[in-house]
C-alpha positions as CSV (number, residue, x, y, z in Angstrom):
1,X,37.3,2.5,105.4
2,X,36.2,4.6,108.2
3,X,33.1,3.5,110.3
4,X,30.1,5.9,110.4
5,X,29.0,7.3,113.8
6,X,25.2,6.1,114.0
7,X,22.7,7.0,116.6
8,X,22.3,4.6,119.5
9,X,25.9,3.2,118.8
10,X,27.6,5.6,121.4
11,X,25.2,4.9,124.1
12,X,25.9,1.1,123.9
13,X,29.7,1.8,123.7
14,X,29.6,3.9,126.8
15,X,27.1,2.1,129.0
16,X,26.5,-1.4,127.4
17,X,23.2,-2.8,126.4
18,X,21.1,-1.7,128.3
19,X,19.9,0.3,131.1
20,X,16.3,1.4,130.6
21,X,14.9,4.3,132.2
22,X,11.2,2.9,132.6
23,X,12.4,-0.2,134.6
24,X,11.9,0.2,138.3
25,X,14.3,-1.4,140.9
26,X,11.8,-4.2,141.8
27,X,11.3,-5.0,137.9
28,X,15.3,-5.2,137.6
29,X,15.3,-7.4,140.7
30,X,12.7,-9.8,139.1
31,X,14.3,-10.1,135.8
32,X,17.7,-10.7,137.5
33,X,16.2,-13.3,139.4
34,X,14.8,-14.8,136.3
35,X,18.3,-15.0,134.7
36,X,19.8,-16.6,137.8
37,X,17.2,-19.2,137.8
38,X,18.2,-20.2,134.2
39,X,21.9,-20.0,134.7
40,X,24.5,-19.6,137.6
41,X,27.4,-16.9,137.5
42,X,29.8,-19.8,137.3
43,X,28.0,-21.1,134.2
44,X,28.3,-17.7,132.5
45,X,31.9,-16.6,133.7
46,X,33.6,-19.5,135.3
47,X,36.8,-17.5,136.2
48,X,35.8,-14.0,136.6
49,X,37.7,-13.1,133.5
50,X,36.9,-10.1,130.8
51,X,36.2,-11.6,127.3
52,X,33.9,-11.2,124.5
53,X,32.0,-14.2,125.9
54,X,31.7,-12.9,129.5
55,X,30.9,-9.1,128.6
56,X,27.8,-10.6,127.0
57,X,25.0,-12.5,128.0
58,X,24.0,-15.6,126.3
59,X,20.6,-17.1,125.7
60,X,18.5,-18.0,128.9
61,X,15.1,-19.5,129.5
62,X,12.1,-18.0,131.5
63,X,8.8,-19.9,132.3
64,X,5.7,-18.4,130.7
65,X,3.5,-19.8,133.4
66,X,0.3,-19.0,131.3
67,X,-2.0,-20.6,133.6
68,X,-0.9,-19.1,136.8
69,X,-0.9,-15.5,135.4
70,X,-4.0,-15.9,133.8
71,X,-5.8,-17.4,136.9
72,X,-4.3,-14.5,139.1
73,X,-4.4,-11.5,136.9
74,X,-7.2,-12.2,134.3
75,X,-9.8,-13.8,136.4
76,X,-12.4,-11.3,137.6
77,X,-15.1,-13.6,137.8
78,X,-14.3,-15.0,141.3
79,X,-16.1,-12.0,143.1
80,X,-19.1,-12.4,141.0
81,X,-19.6,-16.1,141.3
82,X,-18.9,-16.0,145.2
83,X,-22.4,-14.8,145.9
84,X,-24.2,-17.0,143.4
85,X,-26.3,-20.1,144.2
86,X,-25.5,-21.9,141.1
87,X,-22.8,-24.4,140.8
88,X,-19.7,-22.2,141.4
89,X,-17.2,-24.4,139.5
90,X,-19.4,-24.7,136.5
91,X,-20.2,-20.9,136.3
92,X,-16.7,-19.8,136.9
93,X,-15.5,-22.2,134.1
94,X,-18.0,-21.0,131.7
95,X,-17.0,-17.1,132.2
96,X,-13.2,-18.1,132.3
97,X,-13.1,-20.1,129.3
98,X,-15.5,-17.8,127.1
99,X,-12.9,-14.9,127.9
100,X,-11.3,-13.9,124.5
101,X,-8.0,-13.6,125.9
102,X,-7.9,-16.8,127.8
103,X,-9.3,-18.3,124.7
104,X,-6.4,-17.2,122.7
105,X,-4.0,-18.8,125.1
106,X,-6.0,-22.0,125.1
107,X,-6.0,-22.2,121.3
108,X,-2.2,-21.9,121.2
109,X,-2.0,-25.2,123.0
110,X,-0.6,-23.7,126.3
111,X,-3.1,-25.8,128.2
112,X,-6.6,-27.6,127.9
113,X,-9.3,-25.6,129.9
114,X,-11.1,-28.8,130.7
115,X,-8.0,-30.3,132.1
116,X,-7.4,-27.1,134.0
117,X,-11.0,-27.3,135.7
118,X,-10.3,-31.0,136.7
119,X,-7.1,-30.2,138.2
120,X,-8.4,-27.4,140.2
121,X,-11.2,-29.3,141.5
122,X,-9.1,-32.2,142.6
123,X,-6.6,-29.6,144.1
124,X,-9.1,-27.8,146.4
125,X,-11.8,-30.5,146.4
126,X,-13.4,-32.2,149.3
127,X,-15.6,-35.4,149.0
128,X,-17.8,-34.0,151.6
129,X,-18.4,-30.8,149.7
130,X,-21.0,-32.1,147.1
131,X,-22.1,-28.6,146.3
132,X,-18.5,-27.5,145.5
133,X,-19.0,-24.3,147.6
134,X,-16.4,-25.1,149.9
135,X,-13.7,-25.9,147.5
136,X,-14.5,-22.9,145.2
137,X,-14.2,-20.7,148.3
138,X,-10.8,-22.0,149.0
139,X,-9.8,-21.7,145.4
140,X,-11.1,-17.9,145.5
141,X,-9.1,-17.1,148.7
142,X,-6.0,-18.4,147.2
143,X,-6.4,-16.5,144.0
144,X,-7.0,-13.2,146.0
145,X,-4.1,-13.9,148.2
146,X,-1.7,-14.2,145.3
147,X,-3.2,-11.2,143.6
148,X,-3.0,-8.8,146.6
149,X,0.4,-9.9,147.5
150,X,1.6,-9.3,144.1
151,X,3.9,-6.4,142.9
152,X,2.3,-2.9,142.5
153,X,-1.1,-4.2,143.5
154,X,-2.9,-1.3,142.6
155,X,-1.2,-0.9,139.2
156,X,-3.3,-0.3,136.1
157,X,-0.8,-2.3,133.8
158,X,-2.2,-4.9,131.5
159,X,-2.6,-8.3,133.1
160,X,0.2,-9.8,131.0
161,X,2.7,-7.5,132.8
162,X,1.5,-7.8,136.0
163,X,3.9,-9.9,138.5
164,X,3.5,-12.1,141.6
165,X,5.9,-11.3,144.6
166,X,8.9,-13.5,144.3
167,X,8.1,-15.9,147.1
168,X,10.1,-18.6,145.2
169,X,11.2,-19.7,141.8
170,X,7.7,-20.7,140.8
171,X,6.4,-17.0,141.2
172,X,8.8,-15.9,138.4
173,X,7.8,-15.4,134.8
174,X,8.6,-12.9,131.9
175,X,6.8,-9.9,130.6
176,X,4.3,-10.6,127.9
177,X,2.3,-8.7,125.1
178,X,-1.5,-9.3,125.0
179,X,-0.9,-11.9,122.2
180,X,1.4,-13.9,124.5
181,X,4.8,-13.1,122.8
182,X,7.7,-11.6,124.8
183,X,7.9,-7.9,125.7
184,X,10.6,-5.6,126.9
185,X,8.5,-2.9,128.3
186,X,9.1,-3.8,132.1
187,X,12.0,-6.3,131.5
188,X,14.1,-4.0,129.7
189,X,17.5,-5.8,130.2
190,X,18.4,-3.9,133.4
191,X,18.2,-7.4,135.2
192,X,20.4,-8.9,132.6
193,X,23.0,-6.2,132.9
194,X,22.9,-6.7,136.6
195,X,23.6,-10.3,136.4
196,X,26.6,-9.6,134.1
197,X,28.1,-7.1,136.6
198,X,27.7,-9.5,139.5
199,X,29.2,-12.4,137.6
200,X,32.4,-10.4,138.1
201,X,32.2,-9.8,142.0
202,X,34.5,-11.5,144.3
203,X,31.8,-12.7,146.7
204,X,29.3,-13.7,143.8
205,X,29.1,-17.4,144.9
206,X,28.3,-16.2,148.6
207,X,25.4,-13.9,147.1
208,X,24.1,-16.9,144.8
209,X,23.8,-19.2,147.6
210,X,22.1,-16.5,149.8
211,X,19.5,-15.8,147.2
212,X,18.6,-19.3,146.3
213,X,18.2,-20.2,149.9
214,X,16.1,-17.2,150.5
215,X,14.0,-17.0,147.2
216,X,14.7,-19.4,144.4
217,X,14.7,-22.6,146.9
218,X,12.7,-21.0,149.6
219,X,10.0,-23.6,149.7
220,X,7.6,-21.0,150.8
221,X,3.9,-21.8,151.2
222,X,2.9,-19.5,148.5
223,X,5.5,-20.5,146.0
224,X,4.2,-24.2,146.5
225,X,0.6,-22.9,145.8
226,X,1.9,-21.2,142.6
227,X,3.5,-24.6,141.6
228,X,0.3,-26.5,142.4
229,X,-1.7,-24.0,140.1
230,X,0.4,-24.8,137.0
231,X,-0.7,-27.1,134.4
232,X,1.7,-25.8,131.7
233,X,5.5,-26.1,131.4
234,X,5.9,-23.9,128.4
235,X,9.3,-22.0,128.6
236,X,10.4,-18.8,126.8
237,X,13.8,-18.7,125.0
238,X,15.1,-15.3,125.7
239,X,18.0,-14.4,123.0
240,X,20.7,-12.7,125.2
241,X,21.3,-9.3,124.4
242,X,22.7,-7.5,127.5
243,X,26.3,-6.2,127.0
244,X,28.7,-4.5,129.3
245,X,30.5,-1.3,127.9
246,X,33.7,-2.0,125.8
247,X,36.0,-0.3,128.4
248,X,34.9,-2.3,131.3
249,X,37.9,-3.4,133.2
250,X,39.2,-4.3,136.7
251,X,38.5,-0.8,138.0
252,X,34.8,-1.3,137.5
253,X,35.0,-4.3,139.8
254,X,35.0,-1.8,142.6
255,X,31.2,-0.9,141.8
256,X,30.3,-4.6,141.2
257,X,31.9,-5.7,144.5
258,X,30.2,-2.9,146.5
259,X,26.8,-3.9,145.0
260,X,27.5,-7.5,145.8
261,X,28.4,-6.7,149.3
262,X,25.4,-4.7,149.7
263,X,23.2,-7.5,148.7
264,X,24.9,-10.1,150.7
265,X,24.3,-7.9,153.7
266,X,20.7,-7.6,153.0
267,X,19.9,-11.3,152.1
268,X,21.6,-12.5,155.2
269,X,19.4,-10.5,157.6
270,X,16.8,-12.4,159.5
271,X,13.8,-10.4,158.2
272,X,10.8,-11.3,156.3
273,X,11.4,-11.6,152.5
274,X,9.1,-8.6,151.5
275,X,11.6,-6.4,153.5
276,X,14.7,-7.8,151.9
277,X,13.2,-7.4,148.4
278,X,12.2,-3.9,149.2
279,X,15.6,-3.0,150.6
280,X,17.4,-4.9,147.7
281,X,15.4,-3.1,145.1
282,X,16.3,0.3,146.2
283,X,20.0,-0.6,146.7
284,X,20.1,-2.2,143.1
285,X,18.7,0.9,141.7
286,X,21.1,3.2,143.6
287,X,24.3,1.0,142.6
288,X,23.0,0.9,138.9
289,X,22.7,4.8,139.0
290,X,26.3,5.0,140.2
291,X,27.5,2.7,137.5
292,X,25.6,4.8,134.9
293,X,27.2,8.1,136.2
294,X,30.5,6.5,136.6
295,X,30.6,5.4,133.0
296,X,29.9,9.0,131.9
297,X,32.7,10.4,134.4
298,X,35.0,7.9,132.8
299,X,34.4,8.8,129.4
300,X,34.6,12.7,130.0
301,X,37.8,12.1,131.8
302,X,39.2,10.2,128.8
303,X,38.2,13.1,126.4
304,X,40.0,15.5,128.2
305,X,37.1,17.1,130.1
306,X,38.1,18.7,133.2
307,X,35.9,17.4,136.1
308,X,35.0,19.6,139.0
309,X,35.1,16.8,141.5
310,X,37.1,13.7,142.2
311,X,34.1,11.5,141.4
312,X,30.4,11.9,141.0
313,X,28.8,13.5,144.1
314,X,25.3,13.8,145.4
315,X,24.6,16.6,147.9
316,X,21.7,15.4,149.9
317,X,19.5,17.8,151.6
318,X,17.6,16.3,154.5
319,X,14.2,17.9,153.8
320,X,13.1,21.1,155.4
321,X,10.3,23.5,154.7
322,X,12.8,26.7,154.1
323,X,15.1,27.1,151.3
324,X,18.8,27.1,152.0
325,X,22.2,27.5,150.1
326,X,22.5,23.7,150.4
327,X,19.2,23.0,148.8
328,X,20.4,25.5,145.9
329,X,23.6,23.6,145.6
330,X,21.7,20.2,145.8
331,X,19.6,21.4,142.9
332,X,22.7,22.7,140.8
333,X,24.5,19.3,141.3
334,X,21.3,17.4,140.2
335,X,21.3,19.6,137.0
336,X,25.0,19.0,136.3
337,X,24.6,15.3,136.9
338,X,21.3,15.1,134.8
339,X,23.2,16.4,131.7
340,X,26.4,14.7,132.3
341,X,25.5,11.6,130.2
342,X,24.5,14.0,127.2
343,X,28.0,15.6,127.9
344,X,29.6,12.3,127.6
345,X,28.0,11.5,124.3
346,X,28.9,14.7,122.9
347,X,32.7,14.2,123.9
348,X,32.5,10.9,122.7
349,X,31.2,11.8,119.3
350,X,33.7,14.8,118.9
351,X,36.6,12.6,119.9
352,X,35.6,9.9,117.5
353,X,35.0,12.3,114.7
354,X,38.6,13.9,115.4
355,X,40.3,10.6,115.4
356,X,38.8,9.6,112.1
357,X,39.6,13.0,110.7
358,X,43.3,12.6,111.5
359,X,45.8,14.9,110.2
360,X,44.5,15.3,106.7
361,X,41.3,17.5,107.2
362,X,40.9,18.0,103.5
363,X,40.7,14.4,102.7
364,X,38.4,13.8,105.4
365,X,36.0,16.4,104.5
366,X,36.1,15.0,100.8
367,X,35.0,11.7,102.1
368,X,32.1,13.1,104.1
369,X,30.9,14.9,101.1
370,X,31.2,11.8,98.9
371,X,29.8,9.3,101.4
372,X,30.8,6.3,99.7
373,X,34.2,6.3,101.7
374,X,32.4,5.6,105.1
375,X,30.3,2.6,106.0
376,X,27.0,4.1,105.7
377,X,25.9,7.6,106.2
378,X,27.0,9.3,109.5
379,X,24.4,10.6,111.9
380,X,24.9,14.4,113.1
381,X,25.6,15.0,116.6
382,X,22.0,16.5,117.0
383,X,20.7,13.1,115.8
384,X,22.9,11.3,118.3
385,X,21.9,13.4,121.0
386,X,18.1,13.1,120.2
387,X,18.3,9.4,120.4
388,X,20.2,9.7,123.6
389,X,17.6,11.8,125.3
390,X,14.7,9.2,124.5
391,X,15.9,6.8,127.3
392,X,19.4,6.9,128.3
393,X,19.3,10.6,129.0
394,X,16.3,10.0,131.4
395,X,18.1,7.5,133.5
396,X,19.8,9.6,136.1
397,X,16.3,11.3,137.0
398,X,14.4,8.1,136.8
399,X,16.6,5.9,138.9
400,X,17.4,8.7,141.5
401,X,13.6,9.1,142.0
402,X,12.9,5.4,142.1
403,X,15.3,4.5,144.7
404,X,14.4,7.4,146.8
405,X,17.4,9.5,146.3
406,X,15.7,12.6,144.8
407,X,12.6,14.4,145.4
408,X,10.7,17.7,144.6
409,X,9.0,17.9,148.1
410,X,8.8,21.5,149.5
411,X,10.3,22.8,146.1
412,X,9.4,23.0,142.3
413,X,12.7,21.3,141.2
414,X,14.4,17.8,141.8
415,X,17.3,17.9,144.1
416,X,18.7,15.2,146.2
417,X,16.6,14.6,149.2
418,X,16.7,11.0,150.4
419,X,13.5,9.4,151.5
420,X,13.1,7.4,154.7
421,X,12.9,4.1,152.7
422,X,16.3,4.7,151.3
423,X,18.0,5.7,154.6
424,X,16.6,2.5,156.2
425,X,18.0,0.5,153.1
426,X,21.4,2.1,153.5
427,X,21.4,1.4,157.3
428,X,20.6,-2.2,156.7
429,X,23.2,-2.7,154.0
430,X,26.1,-0.7,155.5
431,X,25.9,-1.2,159.1
432,X,27.0,-5.0,159.4
433,X,27.3,-5.1,163.2
434,X,24.6,-3.8,165.6
435,X,25.8,-0.2,165.3
436,X,28.3,2.0,163.6
437,X,29.6,5.4,164.4
438,X,27.4,8.2,162.6
439,X,30.8,9.7,161.4
440,X,31.8,6.3,160.0
441,X,28.5,5.8,158.3
442,X,28.6,9.1,156.6
443,X,32.1,8.4,155.3
444,X,31.0,5.1,154.0
445,X,27.9,6.4,152.2
446,X,30.2,9.1,150.5
447,X,33.0,6.3,149.6
448,X,30.5,3.8,148.3
449,X,28.0,6.0,146.5
450,X,29.2,9.8,146.6
451,X,26.2,10.8,148.8
452,X,27.2,13.8,150.8
453,X,25.3,15.0,154.2
454,X,28.0,16.7,156.1
455,X,30.8,19.3,155.9
456,X,33.7,16.6,156.3
457,X,32.4,14.6,153.1
458,X,31.9,17.9,151.2
459,X,35.4,19.1,151.8
460,X,36.7,15.6,150.9
461,X,35.2,15.9,147.5
462,X,37.3,18.9,146.9
463,X,34.5,21.1,145.2
464,X,36.3,23.6,143.0
465,X,33.4,25.5,141.5
466,X,32.7,29.0,143.2
467,X,29.0,28.7,142.8
468,X,28.9,25.5,144.7
469,X,30.0,26.7,148.0
470,X,27.9,26.9,151.3
471,X,28.4,28.1,154.7
472,X,29.8,25.3,157.0
473,X,26.9,25.9,159.4
474,X,24.3,24.5,156.6
475,X,26.2,21.3,156.6
476,X,26.1,21.1,160.4
477,X,22.4,21.7,160.5
478,X,21.7,19.2,157.7
479,X,23.6,16.6,159.6
480,X,21.7,17.4,162.8
481,X,18.6,17.0,160.6
482,X,19.6,13.8,159.5
483,X,20.3,12.6,163.2
484,X,16.6,13.6,163.8
485,X,15.6,11.6,160.9
486,X,17.6,8.5,162.1
487,X,16.2,8.8,165.8
488,X,12.6,9.1,164.4
489,X,13.3,5.8,162.4
490,X,14.6,4.0,165.5
491,X,18.1,4.0,163.8
492,X,20.3,6.3,165.9
493,X,21.3,6.2,169.6
494,X,23.4,8.9,171.4
495,X,25.5,7.6,174.3
496,X,26.4,9.5,177.5
497,X,29.6,10.4,176.2
498,X,28.2,12.1,173.1
499,X,29.1,9.5,170.5
500,X,26.3,8.9,168.0
501,X,25.8,5.5,166.3
502,X,23.6,4.5,163.5
503,X,21.8,1.3,164.3
504,X,21.0,-1.8,162.4
505,X,18.1,-3.1,164.3
506,X,18.0,-6.3,162.3
507,X,21.5,-7.4,163.5
508,X,21.9,-9.1,167.0
């Protein structure tokens, strides 16, 4: 019996389950940290072997932290009470416990409001402070500090989908709906897939040690405050659903090893944790974009599609006001890459249909007409592509924009025009000593991610499409503009002998 082709099936077969276009790099990192806190790489994949168990993530647990997130993100009464002459604790408690949403959580047994009040008063109290004013002021300052050091402080997201900065393990919790149940809007499984990928990396144990030292076991003061504000220990059981693609093999370890090395280089830097998290979020999103595009590339090759390049490339324009051939080429490459995933779905569908058809076309057509010889009714190519376009088809544009690789600045269409934040992250991740020759840096960003800034890397890509040809002077000018950008960022030095070096100011 033949298996019917259903919408969504091909997406999962090519890319696994799942990458989600609406999940940003920072949310991916938060979700990943939550998985890593629940289980180690070795627990999931002891021997770095490919099997049905290691390709799929099992169940894991995430703390709900109802009290903490309610106090920080659904507690607007502090500012009003701050100027009142009444007993601040009593007035705050009456307002807080009367909130419909807080009452819902209370009625579910997550915590007892009276017990919460007593704990907070003991935590911030002072025997000499009979009015309670001083202790409440301390409480209010801490809540404001946690709130404004959070993720996307100015976000208008519902309070159950807002997150504290990951100062430590006590700052981590899952995404919730308004009724307190688990949601997948901002934790769409990108972090789960990231965990699966990294579980195959050669240096995964080193990375895990660094992450635990820097974040999960940091003992940061704000993490200790979050722990102190807890009164509930409720844990959400997350059913493992992340799944790597069916053809994942040793060749894909190149991507996971690059990703792992990038993160190691970042987490070992002696810089503040917010800087590490910012760099890591962009590098993670860039590598997941490369993984997504590499899966598409592999499928197209396996289906016999002739590819114009040796691998996926991203011709990067260093932003300028005037339009050039290089900008035009960057736009065209962006358009090609943006439709590559849909092309892969189409090729996979047609190949699968052809294999099921076999040599007996007449019998196959009869089976299709009868419908009973197939496992359910097959979806048309249009239906499959329509499903793909809802989320999977948006990943290239969403991820490239989020990590700072693409932009519409100074033009009306997207092209690859890296932002300063991404350039800084690349320098921090790639330059493992104090400095690296600019030519070597450009060779590495091409080798690792397919980014092209100069003529040498463009020639190396072996572009065979006539329309994608630019004068060599355009790439030389682009390279000089990149030098200027690096100099402005304090990331480049030119020696007296003319050699140019990209600096990593965080390395001694």
